[in-house]
All heavy atoms as TSV, in Angstrom:
chain	resi	resn	atom	element	x	y	z
A	1	MET	N	N	-3.728	200.180	166.220
A	1	MET	CA	C	-3.961	199.322	167.369
A	1	MET	C	C	-5.263	198.549	167.126
A	1	MET	O	O	-6.230	199.091	166.649
A	1	MET	CB	C	-4.062	200.158	168.652
A	1	MET	CG	C	-4.091	199.320	169.878
A	1	MET	SD	S	-3.882	200.127	171.510
A	1	MET	CE	C	-3.934	201.828	171.236
A	2	GLN	N	N	-5.275	197.268	167.445
A	2	GLN	CA	C	-6.460	196.444	167.288
A	2	GLN	C	C	-7.525	196.847	168.300
A	2	GLN	O	O	-7.216	197.284	169.402
A	2	GLN	CB	C	-6.118	194.978	167.510
A	2	GLN	CG	C	-5.196	194.416	166.477
A	2	GLN	CD	C	-4.875	192.960	166.763
A	2	GLN	OE1	O	-4.915	192.522	167.909
A	2	GLN	NE2	N	-4.557	192.214	165.726
A	3	ASN	N	N	-8.807	196.674	167.927
A	3	ASN	CA	C	-9.902	197.030	168.830
A	3	ASN	C	C	-10.183	195.960	169.873
A	3	ASN	O	O	-10.722	196.265	170.928
A	3	ASN	CB	C	-11.174	197.310	168.039
A	3	ASN	CG	C	-11.119	198.644	167.335
A	3	ASN	OD1	O	-10.321	199.503	167.686
A	3	ASN	ND2	N	-11.958	198.830	166.352
A	4	PHE	N	N	-9.828	194.705	169.609
A	4	PHE	CA	C	-10.070	193.630	170.565
A	4	PHE	C	C	-8.754	192.950	170.907
A	4	PHE	O	O	-7.918	192.728	170.043
A	4	PHE	CB	C	-11.037	192.589	169.987
A	4	PHE	CG	C	-12.433	193.108	169.812
A	4	PHE	CD1	C	-12.833	193.637	168.603
A	4	PHE	CD2	C	-13.326	193.083	170.860
A	4	PHE	CE1	C	-14.116	194.119	168.430
A	4	PHE	CE2	C	-14.609	193.569	170.710
A	4	PHE	CZ	C	-15.007	194.091	169.482
A	5	THR	N	N	-8.606	192.635	172.183
A	5	THR	CA	C	-7.443	191.892	172.629
A	5	THR	C	C	-7.885	190.948	173.743
A	5	THR	O	O	-8.832	191.230	174.456
A	5	THR	CB	C	-6.318	192.832	173.116
A	5	THR	OG1	O	-5.170	192.050	173.436
A	5	THR	CG2	C	-6.732	193.655	174.309
A	6	GLU	N	N	-7.225	189.825	173.865
A	6	GLU	CA	C	-7.553	188.852	174.904
A	6	GLU	C	C	-6.432	188.823	175.924
A	6	GLU	O	O	-5.255	188.824	175.558
A	6	GLU	CB	C	-7.751	187.472	174.284
A	6	GLU	CG	C	-8.326	186.478	175.259
A	6	GLU	CD	C	-8.742	185.179	174.591
A	6	GLU	OE1	O	-9.493	185.241	173.614
A	6	GLU	OE2	O	-8.294	184.126	175.073
A	7	ARG	N	N	-6.789	188.804	177.194
A	7	ARG	CA	C	-5.804	188.797	178.275
A	7	ARG	C	C	-6.164	187.735	179.297
A	7	ARG	O	O	-7.328	187.410	179.497
A	7	ARG	CB	C	-5.775	190.148	179.008
A	7	ARG	CG	C	-5.368	191.299	178.160
A	7	ARG	CD	C	-3.902	191.178	177.787
A	7	ARG	NE	N	-3.621	191.968	176.607
A	7	ARG	CZ	C	-2.876	193.028	176.571
A	7	ARG	NH1	N	-2.311	193.453	177.626
A	7	ARG	NH2	N	-2.679	193.676	175.446
A	8	GLY	N	N	-5.157	187.233	179.959
A	8	GLY	CA	C	-5.343	186.312	181.072
A	8	GLY	C	C	-5.114	187.054	182.377
A	8	GLY	O	O	-4.136	187.784	182.504
A	9	ILE	N	N	-6.035	186.918	183.311
A	9	ILE	CA	C	-5.895	187.563	184.620
A	9	ILE	C	C	-6.153	186.524	185.700
A	9	ILE	O	O	-6.741	185.491	185.453
A	9	ILE	CB	C	-6.868	188.762	184.788
A	9	ILE	CG1	C	-8.328	188.285	184.721
A	9	ILE	CG2	C	-6.592	189.835	183.763
A	9	ILE	CD1	C	-9.334	189.338	185.152
A	10	ASP	N	N	-5.694	186.826	186.917
A	10	ASP	CA	C	-5.966	185.984	188.071
A	10	ASP	C	C	-7.021	186.659	188.928
A	10	ASP	O	O	-6.938	187.866	189.181
A	10	ASP	CB	C	-4.698	185.780	188.906
A	10	ASP	CG	C	-3.648	184.994	188.162
A	10	ASP	OD1	O	-4.014	184.083	187.394
A	10	ASP	OD2	O	-2.455	185.284	188.322
A	11	CYS	N	N	-7.992	185.895	189.388
A	11	CYS	CA	C	-9.009	186.437	190.276
A	11	CYS	C	C	-8.344	186.882	191.576
A	11	CYS	O	O	-7.599	186.121	192.194
A	11	CYS	CB	C	-10.076	185.380	190.570
A	11	CYS	SG	S	-11.285	185.887	191.826
A	12	PRO	N	N	-8.591	188.136	192.009
A	12	PRO	CA	C	-7.968	188.612	193.249
A	12	PRO	C	C	-8.550	187.963	194.496
A	12	PRO	O	O	-7.984	188.079	195.577
A	12	PRO	CB	C	-8.235	190.114	193.229
A	12	PRO	CG	C	-9.413	190.280	192.344
A	12	PRO	CD	C	-9.359	189.170	191.349
A	13	HIS	N	N	-9.671	187.257	194.353
A	13	HIS	CA	C	-10.301	186.597	195.503
A	13	HIS	C	C	-9.810	185.163	195.686
A	13	HIS	O	O	-9.429	184.781	196.785
A	13	HIS	CB	C	-11.829	186.578	195.333
A	13	HIS	CG	C	-12.441	187.934	195.229
A	13	HIS	ND1	N	-12.654	188.748	196.315
A	13	HIS	CD2	C	-12.862	188.636	194.134
A	13	HIS	CE1	C	-13.191	189.880	195.908
A	13	HIS	NE2	N	-13.330	189.847	194.595
A	14	CYS	N	N	-9.811	184.376	194.583
A	14	CYS	CA	C	-9.497	182.950	194.720
A	14	CYS	C	C	-8.277	182.518	193.923
A	14	CYS	O	O	-7.806	181.392	194.070
A	14	CYS	CB	C	-10.707	182.109	194.319
A	14	CYS	SG	S	-11.103	182.154	192.546
A	15	GLY	N	N	-7.754	183.397	193.030
A	15	GLY	CA	C	-6.573	183.060	192.245
A	15	GLY	C	C	-6.853	182.294	190.971
A	15	GLY	O	O	-5.928	181.935	190.251
A	16	HIS	N	N	-8.120	182.021	190.661
A	16	HIS	CA	C	-8.501	181.298	189.438
A	16	HIS	C	C	-8.064	182.096	188.215
A	16	HIS	O	O	-8.241	183.300	188.148
A	16	HIS	CB	C	-10.022	181.073	189.433
A	16	HIS	CG	C	-10.508	180.313	188.248
A	16	HIS	ND1	N	-10.334	178.957	188.120
A	16	HIS	CD2	C	-11.178	180.723	187.139
A	16	HIS	CE1	C	-10.875	178.559	186.985
A	16	HIS	NE2	N	-11.403	179.617	186.369
A	17	ARG	N	N	-7.469	181.426	187.227
A	17	ARG	CA	C	-7.020	182.074	185.985
A	17	ARG	C	C	-8.214	182.248	185.047
A	17	ARG	O	O	-8.935	181.301	184.772
A	17	ARG	CB	C	-5.945	181.224	185.323
A	17	ARG	CG	C	-5.264	181.897	184.172
A	17	ARG	CD	C	-4.236	182.847	184.677
A	17	ARG	NE	N	-3.475	183.400	183.559
A	17	ARG	CZ	C	-2.869	184.548	183.615
A	17	ARG	NH1	N	-2.892	185.253	184.712
A	17	ARG	NH2	N	-2.210	184.997	182.588
A	18	ILE	N	N	-8.409	183.474	184.549
A	18	ILE	CA	C	-9.551	183.816	183.706
A	18	ILE	C	C	-9.045	184.447	182.420
A	18	ILE	O	O	-8.133	185.282	182.447
A	18	ILE	CB	C	-10.465	184.839	184.426
A	18	ILE	CG1	C	-10.917	184.314	185.764
A	18	ILE	CG2	C	-11.660	185.202	183.559
A	18	ILE	CD1	C	-11.511	185.396	186.660
A	19	ARG	N	N	-9.623	184.090	181.282
A	19	ARG	CA	C	-9.322	184.729	179.999
A	19	ARG	C	C	-10.464	185.690	179.699
A	19	ARG	O	O	-11.634	185.310	179.722
A	19	ARG	CB	C	-9.216	183.705	178.884
A	19	ARG	CG	C	-8.128	182.680	179.050
A	19	ARG	CD	C	-6.750	183.156	178.870
A	19	ARG	NE	N	-6.464	183.626	177.522
A	19	ARG	CZ	C	-5.353	184.266	177.205
A	19	ARG	NH1	N	-4.438	184.493	178.108
A	19	ARG	NH2	N	-5.154	184.686	175.979
A	20	ILE	N	N	-10.135	186.956	179.447
A	20	ILE	CA	C	-11.156	187.944	179.117
A	20	ILE	C	C	-10.794	188.631	177.805
A	20	ILE	O	O	-9.617	188.767	177.468
A	20	ILE	CB	C	-11.351	188.985	180.235
A	20	ILE	CG1	C	-10.055	189.752	180.517
A	20	ILE	CG2	C	-11.879	188.367	181.501
A	20	ILE	CD1	C	-10.245	190.932	181.432
A	21	THR	N	N	-11.821	189.043	177.072
A	21	THR	CA	C	-11.638	189.789	175.839
A	21	THR	C	C	-11.951	191.245	176.125
A	21	THR	O	O	-13.010	191.569	176.679
A	21	THR	CB	C	-12.566	189.258	174.729
A	21	THR	OG1	O	-12.283	187.863	174.527
A	21	THR	CG2	C	-12.351	190.007	173.435
A	22	LEU	N	N	-11.028	192.113	175.765
A	22	LEU	CA	C	-11.184	193.554	176.008
A	22	LEU	C	C	-11.477	194.268	174.697
A	22	LEU	O	O	-10.817	194.028	173.688
A	22	LEU	CB	C	-9.899	194.108	176.613
A	22	LEU	CG	C	-9.447	193.487	177.925
A	22	LEU	CD1	C	-8.062	193.984	178.293
A	22	LEU	CD2	C	-10.432	193.790	179.021
A	23	ASP	N	N	-12.470	195.166	174.707
A	23	ASP	CA	C	-12.804	195.994	173.568
A	23	ASP	C	C	-12.198	197.376	173.823
A	23	ASP	O	O	-12.679	198.124	174.675
A	23	ASP	CB	C	-14.317	196.078	173.407
A	23	ASP	CG	C	-14.740	196.953	172.244
A	23	ASP	OD1	O	-13.860	197.423	171.489
A	23	ASP	OD2	O	-15.948	197.163	172.085
A	24	THR	N	N	-11.160	197.715	173.098
A	24	THR	CA	C	-10.459	198.972	173.318
A	24	THR	C	C	-10.999	200.118	172.480
A	24	THR	O	O	-10.502	201.236	172.569
A	24	THR	CB	C	-8.954	198.805	173.032
A	24	THR	OG1	O	-8.779	198.392	171.670
A	24	THR	CG2	C	-8.334	197.778	173.963
A	25	SER	N	N	-12.029	199.865	171.667
A	25	SER	CA	C	-12.557	200.912	170.789
A	25	SER	C	C	-13.257	202.026	171.564
A	25	SER	O	O	-13.393	203.127	171.061
A	25	SER	CB	C	-13.527	200.319	169.765
A	25	SER	OG	O	-14.663	199.760	170.410
A	26	GLY	N	N	-13.676	201.766	172.813
A	26	GLY	CA	C	-14.380	202.766	173.615
A	26	GLY	C	C	-13.469	203.625	174.464
A	26	GLY	O	O	-13.951	204.409	175.271
A	27	GLY	N	N	-12.153	203.487	174.322
A	27	GLY	CA	C	-11.225	204.278	175.129
A	27	GLY	C	C	-11.088	203.707	176.536
A	27	GLY	O	O	-11.335	202.529	176.780
A	28	ASP	N	N	-10.677	204.573	177.477
A	28	ASP	CA	C	-10.505	204.139	178.868
A	28	ASP	C	C	-11.852	203.677	179.425
A	28	ASP	O	O	-12.885	204.290	179.175
A	28	ASP	CB	C	-9.989	205.288	179.722
A	28	ASP	CG	C	-8.561	205.694	179.352
A	28	ASP	OD1	O	-7.912	204.936	178.601
A	28	ASP	OD2	O	-8.121	206.755	179.803
A	29	GLN	N	N	-11.804	202.589	180.203
A	29	GLN	CA	C	-13.029	202.000	180.748
A	29	GLN	C	C	-12.800	201.497	182.160
A	29	GLN	O	O	-11.695	201.113	182.513
A	29	GLN	CB	C	-13.495	200.825	179.892
A	29	GLN	CG	C	-13.741	201.157	178.445
A	29	GLN	CD	C	-13.960	199.918	177.619
A	29	GLN	OE1	O	-14.567	198.966	178.070
A	29	GLN	NE2	N	-13.455	199.933	176.388
A	30	GLU	N	N	-13.867	201.473	182.916
A	30	GLU	CA	C	-13.861	200.878	184.254
A	30	GLU	C	C	-15.097	199.992	184.332
A	30	GLU	O	O	-16.210	200.450	184.061
A	30	GLU	CB	C	-13.909	201.961	185.315
A	30	GLU	CG	C	-13.779	201.429	186.719
A	30	GLU	CD	C	-13.667	202.549	187.740
A	30	GLU	OE1	O	-13.668	203.732	187.364
A	30	GLU	OE2	O	-13.599	202.208	188.927
A	31	PHE	N	N	-14.900	198.710	184.656
A	31	PHE	CA	C	-16.030	197.793	184.677
A	31	PHE	C	C	-15.788	196.656	185.641
A	31	PHE	O	O	-14.693	196.520	186.205
A	31	PHE	CB	C	-16.342	197.267	183.260
A	31	PHE	CG	C	-15.190	196.588	182.570
A	31	PHE	CD1	C	-15.060	195.217	182.582
A	31	PHE	CD2	C	-14.241	197.335	181.895
A	31	PHE	CE1	C	-14.005	194.598	181.938
A	31	PHE	CE2	C	-13.186	196.729	181.239
A	31	PHE	CZ	C	-13.066	195.356	181.260
A	32	TYR	N	N	-16.821	195.845	185.836
A	32	TYR	CA	C	-16.774	194.705	186.755
A	32	TYR	C	C	-17.109	193.438	185.980
A	32	TYR	O	O	-17.919	193.467	185.052
A	32	TYR	CB	C	-17.774	194.874	187.899
A	32	TYR	CG	C	-17.411	195.987	188.841
A	32	TYR	CD1	C	-17.827	197.282	188.620
A	32	TYR	CD2	C	-16.628	195.719	189.954
A	32	TYR	CE1	C	-17.488	198.301	189.482
A	32	TYR	CE2	C	-16.275	196.736	190.828
A	32	TYR	CZ	C	-16.711	198.024	190.576
A	32	TYR	OH	O	-16.364	199.038	191.441
A	33	ASP	N	N	-16.490	192.340	186.377
A	33	ASP	CA	C	-16.802	191.034	185.847
A	33	ASP	C	C	-16.809	190.058	187.021
A	33	ASP	O	O	-16.083	190.263	187.992
A	33	ASP	CB	C	-15.766	190.626	184.806
A	33	ASP	CG	C	-16.246	189.532	183.884
A	33	ASP	OD1	O	-17.410	189.094	184.029
A	33	ASP	OD2	O	-15.480	189.116	182.999
A	34	ASP	N	N	-17.616	189.026	186.938
A	34	ASP	CA	C	-17.684	188.040	188.013
A	34	ASP	C	C	-16.764	186.868	187.704
A	34	ASP	O	O	-16.688	186.403	186.568
A	34	ASP	CB	C	-19.114	187.525	188.199
A	34	ASP	CG	C	-20.040	188.574	188.757
A	34	ASP	OD1	O	-19.539	189.486	189.456
A	34	ASP	OD2	O	-21.245	188.502	188.512
A	35	CYS	N	N	-16.084	186.377	188.734
A	35	CYS	CA	C	-15.230	185.203	188.606
A	35	CYS	C	C	-16.130	183.978	188.418
A	35	CYS	O	O	-17.051	183.774	189.201
A	35	CYS	CB	C	-14.358	185.042	189.842
A	35	CYS	SG	S	-13.361	183.531	189.837
A	36	PRO	N	N	-15.877	183.145	187.403
A	36	PRO	CA	C	-16.712	181.956	187.221
A	36	PRO	C	C	-16.486	180.891	188.291
A	36	PRO	O	O	-17.334	180.020	188.461
A	36	PRO	CB	C	-16.298	181.440	185.835
A	36	PRO	CG	C	-14.946	181.993	185.605
A	36	PRO	CD	C	-14.881	183.294	186.347
A	37	ALA	N	N	-15.390	180.957	189.020
A	37	ALA	CA	C	-15.105	179.954	190.049
A	37	ALA	C	C	-15.718	180.311	191.406
A	37	ALA	O	O	-16.382	179.502	192.028
A	37	ALA	CB	C	-13.606	179.759	190.191
A	38	CYS	N	N	-15.510	181.556	191.853
A	38	CYS	CA	C	-15.963	181.940	193.197
A	38	CYS	C	C	-17.137	182.926	193.180
A	38	CYS	O	O	-17.678	183.254	194.235
A	38	CYS	CB	C	-14.813	182.498	194.021
A	38	CYS	SG	S	-14.211	184.120	193.473
A	39	CYS	N	N	-17.514	183.430	192.010
A	39	CYS	CA	C	-18.646	184.345	191.810
A	39	CYS	C	C	-18.484	185.715	192.465
A	39	CYS	O	O	-19.459	186.460	192.582
A	39	CYS	CB	C	-19.957	183.706	192.276
A	39	CYS	SG	S	-20.361	182.215	191.355
A	40	ASN	N	N	-17.285	186.079	192.899
A	40	ASN	CA	C	-17.051	187.408	193.443
A	40	ASN	C	C	-16.770	188.403	192.327
A	40	ASN	O	O	-16.262	188.052	191.251
A	40	ASN	CB	C	-15.863	187.388	194.409
A	40	ASN	CG	C	-16.203	186.726	195.717
A	40	ASN	OD1	O	-17.189	187.054	196.353
A	40	ASN	ND2	N	-15.378	185.771	196.136
A	41	ALA	N	N	-17.099	189.666	192.571
A	41	ALA	CA	C	-16.891	190.723	191.588
A	41	ALA	C	C	-15.413	191.080	191.481
A	41	ALA	O	O	-14.726	191.214	192.484
A	41	ALA	CB	C	-17.705	191.950	191.952
A	42	ILE	N	N	-14.958	191.236	190.235
A	42	ILE	CA	C	-13.585	191.650	189.954
A	42	ILE	C	C	-13.656	193.038	189.323
A	42	ILE	O	O	-14.376	193.243	188.339
A	42	ILE	CB	C	-12.884	190.677	189.000
A	42	ILE	CG1	C	-12.895	189.268	189.572
A	42	ILE	CG2	C	-11.470	191.139	188.699
A	42	ILE	CD1	C	-12.448	188.211	188.587
A	43	HIS	N	N	-12.930	193.998	189.887
A	43	HIS	CA	C	-12.902	195.362	189.369
A	43	HIS	C	C	-11.781	195.462	188.338
A	43	HIS	O	O	-10.630	195.155	188.629
A	43	HIS	CB	C	-12.663	196.338	190.522
A	43	HIS	CG	C	-12.561	197.746	190.095
A	43	HIS	ND1	N	-11.457	198.508	190.363
A	43	HIS	CD2	C	-13.408	198.541	189.405
A	43	HIS	CE1	C	-11.639	199.719	189.865
A	43	HIS	NE2	N	-12.810	199.769	189.277
A	44	LEU	N	N	-12.118	195.893	187.131
A	44	LEU	CA	C	-11.159	196.029	186.036
A	44	LEU	C	C	-11.131	197.483	185.584
A	44	LEU	O	O	-12.177	198.092	185.358
A	44	LEU	CB	C	-11.558	195.137	184.865
A	44	LEU	CG	C	-11.651	193.652	185.208
A	44	LEU	CD1	C	-12.664	192.953	184.359
A	44	LEU	CD2	C	-10.296	193.014	185.068
A	45	ASN	N	N	-9.932	198.034	185.462
A	45	ASN	CA	C	-9.760	199.417	185.035
A	45	ASN	C	C	-8.818	199.394	183.836
A	45	ASN	O	O	-7.636	199.077	183.970
A	45	ASN	CB	C	-9.189	200.242	186.180
A	45	ASN	CG	C	-9.274	201.715	185.935
A	45	ASN	OD1	O	-9.612	202.161	184.839
A	45	ASN	ND2	N	-8.974	202.500	186.956
A	46	LEU	N	N	-9.355	199.745	182.659
A	46	LEU	CA	C	-8.615	199.692	181.408
A	46	LEU	C	C	-8.170	201.096	181.026
A	46	LEU	O	O	-8.984	202.000	180.920
A	46	LEU	CB	C	-9.532	199.112	180.320
A	46	LEU	CG	C	-8.982	199.051	178.909
A	46	LEU	CD1	C	-7.897	197.992	178.823
A	46	LEU	CD2	C	-10.098	198.724	177.939
A	47	LYS	N	N	-6.875	201.271	180.818
A	47	LYS	CA	C	-6.304	202.545	180.399
A	47	LYS	C	C	-5.564	202.339	179.080
A	47	LYS	O	O	-4.733	201.444	178.971
A	47	LYS	CB	C	-5.308	203.091	181.440
A	47	LYS	CG	C	-5.904	203.337	182.800
A	47	LYS	CD	C	-6.806	204.537	182.784
A	47	LYS	CE	C	-7.314	204.808	184.185
A	47	LYS	NZ	N	-8.264	205.876	184.239
A	48	ILE	N	N	-5.877	203.173	178.112
A	48	ILE	CA	C	-5.251	203.050	176.789
A	48	ILE	C	C	-4.306	204.233	176.572
A	48	ILE	O	O	-4.695	205.377	176.734
A	48	ILE	CB	C	-6.333	203.020	175.694
A	48	ILE	CG1	C	-7.229	201.801	175.906
A	48	ILE	CG2	C	-5.693	202.996	174.315
A	48	ILE	CD1	C	-8.443	201.780	175.030
A	49	ASP	N	N	-3.073	203.915	176.223
A	49	ASP	CA	C	-2.065	204.927	175.919
A	49	ASP	C	C	-1.834	204.887	174.412
A	49	ASP	O	O	-1.073	204.073	173.903
A	49	ASP	CB	C	-0.780	204.631	176.689
A	49	ASP	CG	C	0.278	205.699	176.503
A	49	ASP	OD1	O	0.090	206.592	175.648
A	49	ASP	OD2	O	1.295	205.646	177.208
A	50	SER	N	N	-2.540	205.773	173.685
A	50	SER	CA	C	-2.444	205.784	172.212
A	50	SER	C	C	-1.064	206.218	171.728
A	50	SER	O	O	-0.602	205.767	170.681
A	50	SER	CB	C	-3.506	206.714	171.636
A	50	SER	OG	O	-4.777	206.266	171.965
A	51	LEU	N	N	-0.409	207.079	172.469
A	51	LEU	CA	C	0.908	207.573	172.070
A	51	LEU	C	C	1.925	206.432	172.017
A	51	LEU	O	O	2.680	206.308	171.057
A	51	LEU	CB	C	1.384	208.655	173.041
A	51	LEU	CG	C	2.736	209.275	172.754
A	51	LEU	CD1	C	2.720	210.005	171.412
A	51	LEU	CD2	C	3.128	210.224	173.863
A	52	HIS	N	N	1.931	205.582	173.059
A	52	HIS	CA	C	2.870	204.465	173.112
A	52	HIS	C	C	2.270	203.153	172.612
A	52	HIS	O	O	2.932	202.122	172.647
A	52	HIS	CB	C	3.379	204.291	174.552
A	52	HIS	CG	C	4.135	205.465	175.046
A	52	HIS	ND1	N	3.586	206.367	175.930
A	52	HIS	CD2	C	5.380	205.928	174.763
A	52	HIS	CE1	C	4.461	207.324	176.190
A	52	HIS	NE2	N	5.554	207.082	175.488
A	53	LYS	N	N	0.994	203.196	172.199
A	53	LYS	CA	C	0.274	202.022	171.681
A	53	LYS	C	C	0.304	200.878	172.680
A	53	LYS	O	O	0.639	199.743	172.343
A	53	LYS	CB	C	0.831	201.597	170.334
A	53	LYS	CG	C	0.629	202.655	169.265
A	53	LYS	CD	C	1.128	202.206	167.928
A	53	LYS	CE	C	0.905	203.310	166.923
A	53	LYS	NZ	N	1.458	203.000	165.628
A	54	THR	N	N	-0.045	201.197	173.931
A	54	THR	CA	C	-0.091	200.177	174.976
A	54	THR	C	C	-1.471	200.173	175.643
A	54	THR	O	O	-2.187	201.174	175.621
A	54	THR	CB	C	0.975	200.412	176.055
A	54	THR	OG1	O	0.778	201.690	176.646
A	54	THR	CG2	C	2.377	200.328	175.479
A	55	ILE	N	N	-1.792	199.034	176.222
A	55	ILE	CA	C	-3.036	198.859	176.980
A	55	ILE	C	C	-2.632	198.450	178.379
A	55	ILE	O	O	-1.885	197.482	178.564
A	55	ILE	CB	C	-3.910	197.768	176.346
A	55	ILE	CG1	C	-4.274	198.152	174.918
A	55	ILE	CG2	C	-5.146	197.543	177.187
A	55	ILE	CD1	C	-4.900	197.019	174.140
A	56	ASN	N	N	-3.098	199.177	179.385
A	56	ASN	CA	C	-2.830	198.850	180.772
A	56	ASN	C	C	-4.126	198.416	181.423
A	56	ASN	O	O	-5.124	199.128	181.368
A	56	ASN	CB	C	-2.264	200.057	181.524
A	56	ASN	CG	C	-0.935	200.494	180.942
A	56	ASN	OD1	O	-0.030	199.689	180.806
A	56	ASN	ND2	N	-0.821	201.758	180.597
A	57	LEU	N	N	-4.113	197.245	182.032
A	57	LEU	CA	C	-5.292	196.715	182.711
A	57	LEU	C	C	-4.955	196.523	184.176
A	57	LEU	O	O	-4.037	195.792	184.526
A	57	LEU	CB	C	-5.710	195.375	182.084
A	57	LEU	CG	C	-6.930	194.721	182.690
A	57	LEU	CD1	C	-8.179	195.578	182.450
A	57	LEU	CD2	C	-7.147	193.335	182.099
A	58	PHE	N	N	-5.705	197.213	185.037
A	58	PHE	CA	C	-5.525	197.118	186.471
A	58	PHE	C	C	-6.663	196.280	187.043
A	58	PHE	O	O	-7.826	196.553	186.769
A	58	PHE	CB	C	-5.516	198.513	187.107
A	58	PHE	CG	C	-4.444	199.396	186.531
A	58	PHE	CD1	C	-4.733	200.291	185.517
A	58	PHE	CD2	C	-3.145	199.327	187.000
A	58	PHE	CE1	C	-3.750	201.108	184.968
A	58	PHE	CE2	C	-2.154	200.132	186.465
A	58	PHE	CZ	C	-2.449	201.020	185.448
A	59	VAL	N	N	-6.311	195.260	187.809
A	59	VAL	CA	C	-7.287	194.309	188.345
A	59	VAL	C	C	-7.209	194.328	189.864
A	59	VAL	O	O	-6.120	194.246	190.430
A	59	VAL	CB	C	-6.986	192.879	187.834
A	59	VAL	CG1	C	-7.974	191.891	188.388
A	59	VAL	CG2	C	-6.957	192.837	186.318
A	60	ASP	N	N	-8.371	194.450	190.519
A	60	ASP	CA	C	-8.404	194.347	191.983
A	60	ASP	C	C	-9.774	193.851	192.426
A	60	ASP	O	O	-10.702	193.773	191.645
A	60	ASP	CB	C	-8.038	195.664	192.670
A	60	ASP	CG	C	-8.970	196.805	192.343
A	60	ASP	OD1	O	-10.200	196.631	192.417
A	60	ASP	OD2	O	-8.489	197.905	192.019
A	61	ALA	N	N	-9.839	193.492	193.694
A	61	ALA	CA	C	-11.108	193.085	194.284
A	61	ALA	C	C	-11.936	194.336	194.537
A	61	ALA	O	O	-11.416	195.421	194.758
A	61	ALA	CB	C	-10.869	192.323	195.587
A	62	ASP	N	N	-13.229	194.200	194.487
A	62	ASP	CA	C	-14.129	195.337	194.678
A	62	ASP	C	C	-13.890	196.010	196.023
A	62	ASP	O	O	-14.011	197.225	196.132
A	62	ASP	CB	C	-15.572	194.853	194.563
A	62	ASP	CG	C	-16.558	195.986	194.604
A	62	ASP	OD1	O	-16.216	197.089	194.133
A	62	ASP	OD2	O	-17.671	195.785	195.097
A	63	ASP	N	N	-13.510	195.265	197.029
A	63	ASP	CA	C	-13.342	195.836	198.366
A	63	ASP	C	C	-11.958	196.454	198.601
A	63	ASP	O	O	-11.664	196.925	199.678
A	63	ASP	CB	C	-13.615	194.783	199.431
A	63	ASP	CG	C	-12.750	193.540	199.266
A	63	ASP	OD1	O	-11.938	193.475	198.341
A	63	ASP	OD2	O	-12.914	192.621	200.092
A	64	GLU	N	N	-11.091	196.506	197.574
A	64	GLU	CA	C	-9.752	197.070	197.716
A	64	GLU	C	C	-9.665	198.512	197.242
A	64	GLU	O	O	-8.613	199.120	197.318
A	64	GLU	CB	C	-8.737	196.241	196.919
A	64	GLU	CG	C	-8.537	194.864	197.473
A	64	GLU	CD	C	-7.550	194.073	196.632
A	64	GLU	OE1	O	-6.987	194.628	195.655
A	64	GLU	OE2	O	-7.348	192.910	196.943
A	65	GLN	N	N	-10.744	199.061	196.741
A	65	GLN	CA	C	-10.712	200.414	196.208
A	65	GLN	C	C	-10.552	201.441	197.318
A	65	GLN	O	O	-11.088	201.299	198.394
A	65	GLN	CB	C	-11.979	200.728	195.442
A	65	GLN	CG	C	-12.129	199.869	194.211
A	65	GLN	CD	C	-13.373	200.228	193.445
A	65	GLN	OE1	O	-13.814	201.372	193.507
A	65	GLN	NE2	N	-13.945	199.288	192.779
A	66	ILE	N	N	-9.806	202.484	197.024
A	66	ILE	CA	C	-9.603	203.580	197.969
A	66	ILE	C	C	-10.283	204.814	197.403
A	66	ILE	O	O	-10.013	205.224	196.278
A	66	ILE	CB	C	-8.105	203.848	198.188
A	66	ILE	CG1	C	-7.430	202.590	198.738
A	66	ILE	CG2	C	-7.896	205.056	199.086
A	66	ILE	CD1	C	-5.928	202.695	198.811
A	67	PHE	N	N	-11.165	205.396	198.178
A	67	PHE	CA	C	-11.905	206.578	197.711
A	67	PHE	C	C	-11.409	207.803	198.423
A	67	PHE	O	O	-11.082	207.804	199.544
A	67	PHE	CB	C	-13.405	206.407	197.969
A	67	PHE	CG	C	-13.987	205.278	197.151
A	67	PHE	CD1	C	-14.182	204.032	197.708
A	67	PHE	CD2	C	-14.340	205.477	195.829
A	67	PHE	CE1	C	-14.712	203.001	196.961
A	67	PHE	CE2	C	-14.877	204.470	195.096
A	67	PHE	CZ	C	-15.076	203.215	195.646
């Protein structure tokens, strides 16, 4: 599996299309990135399934998290 991959996502706040580069060498990750259009925080949750060689990226607004 490659260590870097590029994905297109939609901002959950304004719908702006964003291209992001993901570094999968660190395993599962949870991080935030700011939308360049509306400047709101985007919550990104990266899950790597090595067995099936897939990358799952979950995107939501910071205020949508359930604790």
